[in-house]
N, C-alpha and C positions, 0 to 999 in steps of 0.2 A: 181550497188552496192549502198547500203544505206549509209547515213551519220553516223558518229561515235558519239554516246551518246550526241547529240546536243539538243535533246528535252526531254520532260518529259516522263512519263511512269515509270513503276516499275523498269525496267532494267536500265533506265537512272539514277535513284537515288541510285541504289544498291551500287555502288563503292564509293559514297561520304560518308565521315565521318564528318558531319557537327555538331560541338559542340556549336551551338548558334551564329556562325559567329563572328563578332568583339565583343569586350567586351561590354556587354549590361549594361544599366544603372540600378543601384540598386534601387529596389522599397521598400520604407519604409511603415510601417503601418500607416493608417490614422484613423480617428474617425469611430468607428463601425467595425474595422478590428482587427485581432489578429494573432500572429505567432503561429504555431502549429507544432507538429511532428506526423507523421503517425504511429499508433500503430498496425493497422490491416487492411488488404485489405478485403473488404466485398463483392466485386463483384457488377455488375450492375451500375458501375460508382459511387460507394460509398466507403468511407474509414472511419475507426474509428480513430479519431485524438485526441491527448491530447494537449489542448491549454496551452500556457505558463501562462495563468491567473489561472490555476489550474483545469479547467473544462475539462471533457471528452465529446466530441461531435461526432455525426455522420456527416461527411462532404460529400457533394455532389460535384463531379467533374463537372465543367461547360462544356458545349458542345465545346467551343473553345479549351479546353485542352484535351478533352476526348481521342481521338485517336492519337493526335500529341505529347503530352508530357507524357512519361511513368513515373509512380510513383511507388515507392516501400516502403516497411516497413522501417521506420527510416528516411525518407526524411523530410526536413524542408519545410513547405508550409505557404502561407499567406491565411487566410480564412476571409470571410466576415460574420459577425454575423447577425443573423436574429432578427428583432425586436419582432416578434410574436412567435418565437420558440427558447427557450434558449438552447435546447439540440441538435439543428441542425445548420449547417453552410454551406457555399459554398466555394469551393476551387477556389481562384483567380489566384494564381501564385505558381510555384514550384521553389525553390532556388537550384542552383547547389552547390557543395561542397565549391568552392571558395567564393561564395556569402554568404553562411551560416557562414563560418569562419569570414568573414568581419563583418557580423552582430553581431557575438559573441564578436569580438574584440572591436566594437564600443559601446557595452553595450546594444544593442537592445534585444539580447537573454540573458537569465539568464546563470550564470556560470555553472550550473549543466546540461545544455543541451548537450546531446551526439550527435555529428554531424557525424563523420565518422566511429563510432563504430557500429557494428551490435549487437543489443540488442534483447534478447528474450522477453522482456516486460512481465516479470512475470512467464514465463515458466521455468521449471528447465533446467539447462544446462546438457549436456551429459558428462561433465568431471567427475562427481561422479559415473558414472555407470561403473563398472568393471565386465567383463565376464571372467570366468576361464573355459577353455575347458579341457576335460579329467576328470577322476575321482580322486578327492582329497582323498577319503576314500577307497582306493584300499584294504587295509589290513582288514578293517571291513567287506567289502562285501565278501571277501574270507571266513571269519569265518561264515557268514550267509549261504553261499553256502554249507558248511560242515554240518550244522544243518538240512537243508532241503534235503529230499530224494524224489525221484520221486515216489517211491512206497508208500509213506505216503499220497500222494494226491489222 
């Protein structure tokens, strides 16, 4: 018989729910870096991010994070700005919810940053859409049926 889940492989990692291990050190922005929030996933390792300096940039997920750290819409990330392209940047780090809340409490992120709320980022919400099933004008349709006769057609 083989050993139980002692080595790597896909099946060995399947049962583990590793959330970053011990509490990791908080990474602050340095010169040439900026905090941003993901507004849209573009595919091919790219995201559209709204930086907290007010600019909207296309961010490229670096290879170290690409298939190891999953990112989604609304996540807070740290990006490295490019000297030669102002509309593009590179994703360096993704903050989890606790780290993003800590950054907001310390004043690193602006107060209007939405951390744990799912935002549609400019798309209309489904709350205003109301569907009514069935015929609301049953009486009016009955009158129309009386006026139309099959022989007239």
